[in-house]
N, C-alpha and C positions, 0 to 999 in steps of 0.2 A: 467479919463476911461484911459487914459494911464497907471498911476500908477496901476488899476485894473488889465489891460489885462498883467500886465507885472507881478504881485502879481499870478495870477492864474496858468499861467503854471508849476513858481518854485514851487508851494505849489502840483502840477498835478508831478510834475516831484520827490518829493522829497514824495509821498505817498508810494511808493512801497518799499523806503526804512523804512519807519515809520512801515508798514507790516510786513517786516522782523524782526526789532528790535521788538515789538511787541508779534510777534510770538515765536524769541529766549526767550522772557522774560517767554512768557507762557509756554514755554516746560523745561526752566529753574526748573520753580514752580512744576509742573508738575514728574519732574525728582526730586527733594528735598522730594514730598510729598510722590514717591514710592519707593524712598531711604529710608525714617521712615517705611510706611509700613511692606516692604519686608526684614525686618532687621529680619533674622529669628535665629541668633544666637549673643551672647554677644559681646561689641566690648571689646576687652583687650589691644589694641595695640595704646593705645593715651599716649599722653605724660604724662610725672610722677613728680611729685614735695616731696619734702618731709616735712610732716608737723610736729612741734609738741603742743603737749598738755602739758604743765609742764614737767614731766619725760619720755611722752609717744609720740613714733613716730610715725606717720601716712605715708602710702606710697598710696597718692593720685594720681589715674587716675584723666587729666585734660580736663575738658569738654570746647571748648573756639566757637568753631563754632556752628551756632544754629543747623546744624542738630547731632553734638555731644551733644549737649546739650538736644535737642527733644528725639535722641535714650536712654541716661546715660544710666543706670545699668538694661535696660530692656533684659529681658530671661537670665539673668542669674542664674543660679541654687543655688552659691555660690560663698560666697565671703570671705578670708582671713579677722582673726578678726583684724589684723594692717592695712590693706588695705580700702578704700575709694574713694568716685569722688568727686572732687574739677570742682563745673560746676562755671565758672567763665563769670560775664556779661561787656557790656559797657560801665556803664552806672547804679548808686543806682538807684532802684527801686522797690517796694512793689514786692516782685518773691512769685510766688504759684507755687507748686507742685503737682502734681498726683502718682497714680500708675500704672497706664494702662499699661500690660505686664512688670508688675514688681513679678518677684516670690519671692525676699526677702520679709522682715519686715525689714524695716529703718528707720533710724531717722534722720532728716534735721536739719543739724546746717545752721542758718541765719547768716551769721557772716559781720560786719563792715568791712569797708578797713583799720581798722589799726589792724584787726581778734581781733577781741572782738568778744563774740558770743550774738547777740541780743536775739534768743529765738529759741528752738529747739523743731521741734515736731514730733514724733512715728507718721509713718505710715503707713497702712496693704498695705500689697502684691496685687496686683491685684484689688483697689478698683480706682472710679474718684473723692473720695472726696479733695476738694483744701484745701494743707495746706501751709502758709504765713507768711511771714515775718512782722514781726510785725511794721517795718520800711524798709524805703529805703536801700539796700543792692546791694553789687556788688560780694559778694561769696557767695555760697552754697556747705555745706561740709557733704553729704552723709556717713553715716557708718551703719554697723549693730545696727538694732536696738538691747537698752540696752548698748552698748559699750560705751556712755557717763556717764551713769549711772552708770556704777560700776566702773569706774573711777571718779566718786561724781565730772563732768564737767555739771556745770549747766551756764545758761544766765550770761555774765556780765565774764566768764572767757576767756583769753586772748589764742588767736592760735601763734604760732611761724612758721615762714619760708617765701621764697621768697618772695611769693605777697604780705605777710601786713605789707611791710618794705617800700616800694615803694612811693614816696610821687608826 
């Protein structure tokens, strides 16, 4: 009984701290959801990286943080032909994308760690259709729809750039 009587006061003392931590976590998650929903304009100020597809240069915004990946190219009315967005995930996994609040028709290139395109998926604007990688990947490159086709780039093609040269 002595041991229980010592534990209960300690647990009671930690209860307000647990409630505070739970409250902060709940507010953080709610804030993240509100940020994504309240995103009215496109995100244009992300870090950029230069990629290559053979002789073609791609100026890609990099979406690394979860909120950046969730917003993606939403609310962009246009995008220059040589630009795109590279989504970077922590671990290889089946990646699935949809086009809610995305105004542009896009093609998603699901890319392996070495830069090899696993598969390409054309995506229609403002739909909830799911477009997934055919195997686990860490990278997804979105470009204007038709960009890859016009350049003759298909699954198996290898992209170049700093993100794909890391070991």
